[in-house]
VOPAGU-2260 file (C-alpha; in pm, 1 decimal, decimal comma):
REM VOPAGU-2260
SITE   aa  ch    i         X         Y         Z
SITE  MET   A    0   11188,2    7457,7    9489,0
SITE  PRO   A    1   10976,2    7360,2    9296,8
SITE  THR   A    2   10829,2    7657,7    9020,8
SITE  PHE   A    3   10516,3    7744,1    8881,2
SITE  ILE   A    4   10437,2    7926,7    8607,9
SITE  MET   A    5   10129,2    8208,3    8604,7
SITE  MET   A    6    9931,6    8224,2    8240,3
SITE  LEU   A    7    9750,5    8480,6    8301,3
SITE  HIS   A    8    9455,2    8477,7    8033,6
SITE  GLU   A    9    9269,8    8758,2    8006,5
SITE  ASP   A   10    8938,7    8907,6    7763,4
SITE  PRO   A   11    9136,3    9187,9    7548,7
SITE  ALA   A   12    8858,0    9396,1    7522,4
SITE  THR   A   13    8884,1    9448,7    7960,4
SITE  PHE   A   14    9218,5    9671,9    7906,1
SITE  ALA   A   15    9085,9    9881,9    7583,1
SITE  ALA   A   16    8853,9    9996,2    7712,2
SITE  MET   A   17    9034,2   10132,2    8001,0
SITE  SER   A   18    9096,5   10524,8    7997,1
SITE  PRO   A   19    9470,7   10576,3    8007,6
SITE  ASP   A   20    9465,9   10688,3    8394,4
SITE  GLU   A   21    9282,7   10346,5    8464,2
SITE  MET   A   22    9542,6   10142,5    8264,1
SITE  GLN   A   23    9854,5   10342,1    8446,8
SITE  ALA   A   24    9666,9   10249,6    8788,1
SITE  THR   A   25    9665,3    9928,4    8632,5
SITE  ILE   A   26    9994,4    9848,4    8523,9
SITE  ALA   A   27   10050,1    9972,1    8853,2
SITE  GLN   A   28    9921,1    9717,6    9066,2
SITE  TYR   A   29   10093,5    9509,6    8870,9
SITE  MET   A   30   10429,0    9638,2    8934,1
SITE  ALA   A   31   10415,3    9645,5    9304,2
SITE  TRP   A   32   10266,3    9318,4    9302,6
SITE  GLY   A   33   10546,7    9183,4    9140,0
SITE  GLN   A   34   10766,1    9398,9    9385,3
SITE  LYS   A   35   10625,7    9179,9    9644,6
SITE  MET   A   36   10698,8    8888,9    9523,1
SITE  GLU   A   37   11035,9    8957,1    9382,5
SITE  ALA   A   38   11110,1    9023,8    9762,6
SITE  SER   A   39   10933,1    8760,3    9858,2
SITE  GLY   A   40   11126,9    8622,0    9671,1
SITE  ARG   A   41   10994,6    8448,2    9493,8
SITE  LEU   A   42   10933,3    8577,2    9145,8
SITE  ARG   A   43   11150,4    8402,7    8924,6
SITE  GLY   A   44   11025,9    8604,3    8623,5
SITE  GLY   A   45   10740,2    8707,9    8392,4
SITE  GLN   A   46   10693,6    8961,8    8136,3
SITE  LYS   A   47   10341,8    9089,6    7934,2
SITE  LEU   A   48   10340,9    8936,4    7613,8
SITE  LYS   A   49   10270,4    9186,9    7344,5
SITE  ASP   A   50    9902,0    9270,9    7221,1
SITE  GLU   A   51    9984,5    9188,7    6807,5
SITE  GLY   A   52    9940,0    8810,6    6882,0
SITE  GLY   A   53   10197,7    8625,0    6793,8
SITE  ARG   A   54   10289,9    8298,8    6595,1
SITE  ARG   A   55   10085,4    7951,3    6545,9
SITE  LEU   A   56   10337,8    7659,8    6490,2
SITE  THR   A   57   10246,2    7343,9    6382,4
SITE  ALA   A   58   10390,7    7037,3    6145,6
SITE  ARG   A   59   10228,8    6830,5    5881,7
SITE  ASP   A   60   10420,3    6562,3    5680,9
SITE  GLY   A   61   10784,4    6713,4    5744,8
SITE  LYS   A   62   10663,5    7029,7    5652,6
SITE  LEU   A   63   10706,9    7322,2    5918,2
SITE  LEU   A   64   10343,1    7555,3    5894,1
SITE  VAL   A   65   10318,5    7938,9    6046,5
SITE  THR   A   66   10012,2    8099,4    6079,9
SITE  ASP   A   67    9926,8    8434,5    6263,4
SITE  GLY   A   68    9736,1    8392,4    6639,9
SITE  PRO   A   69    9552,8    8443,1    6855,3
SITE  PHE   A   70    9382,7    8688,7    6687,6
SITE  ALA   A   71    9246,4    9004,4    6847,9
SITE  GLU   A   72    8903,1    8916,1    6865,4
SITE  ALA   A   73    8964,2    8609,6    7078,1
SITE  LYS   A   74    8714,5    8615,6    7334,5
SITE  ASP   A   75    8996,7    8479,7    7592,8
SITE  VAL   A   76    9427,3    8568,2    7506,0
SITE  ILE   A   77    9715,3    8496,8    7678,7
SITE  GLY   A   78    9852,2    8815,5    7798,9
SITE  GLY   A   79   10108,4    8788,2    7993,3
SITE  PHE   A   80   10267,7    8494,7    8251,5
SITE  PHE   A   81   10525,8    8513,1    8575,5
SITE  MET   A   82   10712,3    8239,8    8700,2
SITE  ILE   A   83   10710,7    8182,5    9067,6
SITE  GLU   A   84   10877,9    7920,8    9349,2
SITE  ALA   A   85   10614,5    7743,4    9579,4
SITE  ALA   A   86   10633,6    7438,4    9808,8
SITE  SER   A   87   10301,7    7314,2    9668,2
SITE  TYR   A   88   10015,3    7497,5    9398,2
SITE  ALA   A   89    9849,5    7518,7    9808,8
SITE  GLU   A   90   10134,1    7796,6    9909,9
SITE  ALA   A   91   10133,1    7901,9    9528,0
SITE  GLU   A   92    9760,3    7972,9    9532,5
SITE  ALA   A   93    9826,4    8153,1    9903,4
SITE  LEU   A   94   10023,6    8389,1    9687,9
SITE  ILE   A   95    9881,5    8490,1    9385,5
SITE  ALA   A   96    9559,0    8488,4    9553,0
SITE  ASP   A   97    9598,1    8890,0    9541,7
SITE  CYS   A   98    9800,2    8911,5    9233,3
SITE  PRO   A   99    9580,0    9213,8    9049,3
SITE  HIS   A  100    9511,1    8998,5    8823,4
SITE  LEU   A  101    9201,5    8862,1    8888,5
SITE  ARG   A  102    8965,6    9174,2    8869,6
SITE  TYR   A  103    9058,4    9157,6    8509,9
SITE  GLY   A  104    9034,7    8761,1    8368,2
SITE  GLU   A  105    9214,4    8397,0    8553,9
SITE  ILE   A  106    9506,6    8249,4    8642,7
SITE  GLU   A  107    9610,9    7887,8    8446,1
SITE  LEU   A  108    9864,5    7822,6    8724,3
SITE  ARG   A  109   10114,9    7508,2    8626,8
SITE  GLU   A  110   10422,4    7326,6    8806,4
SITE  THR   A  111   10679,4    7323,7    8514,9
SITE  ASP   A  112   10853,4    6964,5    8508,9
SITE  GLU   A  113   11227,3    7058,5    8609,9
SITE  CYS   A  114   11355,8    6668,7    8514,4
SITE  GLY   A  115   11178,4    6707,2    8125,6
SITE  ALA   A  116   11408,9    7028,6    8112,7
């Protein structure tokens, strides 16, 4: 069955504005959704990404260039990801229609290329 990655795009200010109680309730929503997907046998993995931004790597003239980023002031960052199994984009869309992240940002859905691995 095909595997899809859900990249969770968000505005960092959305979660920064939440009270501790709101944040705990939001975390509980994500955990419940993940548990539901796991129980259905469709969840293949997922993780929240650290807020520190990571690194961007490029190569120029044979040399590796590393820069910090994306930056906290960015309007759109990828805050985490899930990997799910679904027979098609339509089925994947139906499976994630109730994902709590849709209340806080948008989800980029991409099918993985198993042949390219």
